[in-house]
VEXSEVO-785223 format. One line per field, with one value per residue (C-alpha): x, y negated, z negated; residue number from 1. Coordinates in steps of 0.1 Angstrom, whole numbers. Each point is the difference from the previous one (the first is absolute). Example, Ala and Ser with C-alpha at 12.3 -4.5 7.8 and 13.67 -1.06 7.14 Angstrom:
VEXSEVO-785223
xx = c(123  14) $
yy = c(45  -34) $
zz = c(-78  7) $
n = c(1  2) $
END
This chain:
VEXSEVO-785223
xx = c(-41  2  30  -9  -4  34  16  -18  15  35  -3  -12  29  25  -14  1  36  9  -17  18  33  -5  -8  25  17  -34  -7  36  -3  -34  14  30  -22  -25  30  14  -34  -6  34  -8  -33  18  27  -20  -35  -12  2  -17  -28  -5  0  -26  -21  1  -9  -29  -12  1  -18  -28  -3  -1  -25  -22  0  -8  -27  -14  0  -19  -24  -11  0  -26  -17  -34  10  -11  27  12  5  21  21  5  9  26  16  2  15  28  7  3  22  22  3  9  28  13  0  16  18  21  -30  -17  29  -3  -38  -4  -13  -27  -9  -3  -21  -23  -2  -7  -26  -20  5  -13  -30  -8  6  -23  -28  5  -2  -32  -15  8  -15  -33  18  31  7  36  -10  14  35  -3  -10  29  24  -13  5  35  7  -13  21  32  -9  -6  33  19  -14  8  36  6  -13  21  31  -7  -6  33  17  12  15  11  35  24  -28  -8  19  -19  11  36  0  -15  25  29  -14  -5  35  14  -20  7  37  16  5  36  15  -19  -4  -35  -14  -5  -34) $
yy = c(-165  34  22  23  -29  -12  34  2  -34  11  32  -17  -25  28  19  -32  -6  36  -3  -33  16  30  -22  -27  7  -4  -33  -12  10  -16  -32  -2  7  -27  -25  9  -4  -33  -13  11  -18  -32  4  12  -15  10  37  -6  -20  28  27  -19  -5  38  9  -26  14  35  -9  -18  30  26  -22  -2  37  7  -26  15  35  -13  -20  30  21  -22  -11  1  -26  -37  -22  27  -26  -24  29  12  -36  -3  34  -7  -33  14  27  -25  -23  28  14  -33  -5  35  -1  -35  -6  -29  -19  10  -14  -33  -2  20  -32  -5  37  -1  -31  15  32  -16  -24  27  25  -27  -7  38  6  -27  11  36  -10  -20  30  23  -21  19  33  -4  -20  -7  -20  -32  16  5  -37  -10  21  -18  -34  9  11  -33  -19  19  -9  -36  -2  16  -25  -29  13  4  -34  -16  17  -13  -35  0  12  33  24  36  5  -5  -14  13  -4  -31  -16  10  -15  -32  -3  5  -26  -24  4  -6  -32  -13  -2  -30  -25  -10  33  25  21  12  -21  20  -7) $
zz = c(-174  -15  -6  30  24  -11  7  34  9  -11  18  32  -2  -4  29  22  -10  9  34  7  -10  21  31  -4  33  19  -17  7  36  3  -15  24  30  -9  -7  35  17  -18  12  35  -2  -9  26  28  -5  34  -8  -33  17  26  -28  -20  31  7  -37  0  34  -14  -31  19  24  -28  -20  31  7  -38  2  32  -16  -31  22  20  -31  -15  32  -15  -27  5  16  24  28  -22  -13  37  11  -28  7  38  -7  -22  25  29  -21  -12  36  15  -27  6  37  4  -33  14  12  -33  -20  19  -4  -33  -17  24  1  -38  0  25  -19  -34  16  18  -30  -24  20  5  -37  -11  25  -12  -36  6  18  -29  -27  1  -5  -22  -30  10  32  -17  1  38  5  -23  21  31  -17  -9  36  13  -26  12  36  -9  -21  29  25  -24  -5  37  8  -28  13  36  -12  -19  31  -15  26  -5  -12  29  22  34  33  9  -33  6  35  -12  -28  24  24  -28  -13  35  4  -34  4  -14  29  -9  -11  21  -31  -12  -28  -31  -16) $
n = c(1  2  3  4  5  6  7  8  9  10  11  12  13  14  15  16  17  18  19  20  21  22  23  24  25  26  27  28  29  30  31  32  33  34  35  36  37  38  39  40  41  42  43  44  45  46  47  48  49  50  51  52  53  54  55  56  57  58  59  60  61  62  63  64  65  66  67  68  69  70  71  72  73  74  75  76  77  78  79  80  81  82  83  84  85  86  87  88  89  90  91  92  93  94  95  96  97  98  99  100  101  102  103  104  105  106  107  108  109  110  111  112  113  114  115  116  117  118  119  120  121  122  123  124  125  126  127  128  129  130  131  132  133  134  135  136  137  138  139  140  141  142  143  144  145  146  147  148  149  150  151  152  153  154  155  156  157  158  159  160  161  162  163  164  165  166  167  168  169  170  171  172  173  174  175  176  177  178  179  180  181  182  183  184  185  186  187  188  189  190  191  192  193  194  195  196  197) $
END
């Protein structure tokens, strides 16, 4: 390290410290806002789930539109149909999550599994078609393999939770009715009080 590099580093650190000092109120406000939002996400998980579903839907939709634009921009490139299928899939998934966020929140796992599985297959086929034209075709195939691995992992995690009997926090209305009926039937025969398990 030369003397000039050392001075540049010191100058950069000083400028960074000045910028942080000048913007301290912004960083404090941002930290408080993120803390409040985090607490709200913990206290009201339904709102957080709905918000995440909408953000994921918007990301899929925007990514699909960008993919559609780039697909039609390079429509003479090989793999046009695979790129088009991928873009349309992202637009459809994003649109469904945006239009029906409550249903989307409930079925988001299944939507993501379907998306990653189809996207993985399309990426692998696109990469294989591109191998004659570009040297990076292996990365496209690897991306498809990662998508398929994510889909497989999600299916495995979902089936494992079902086997273990995991339910969403608080359960649903059916679970609550069944618990009430069970507690009514399981009253102790001599004292007429519910048995505490």
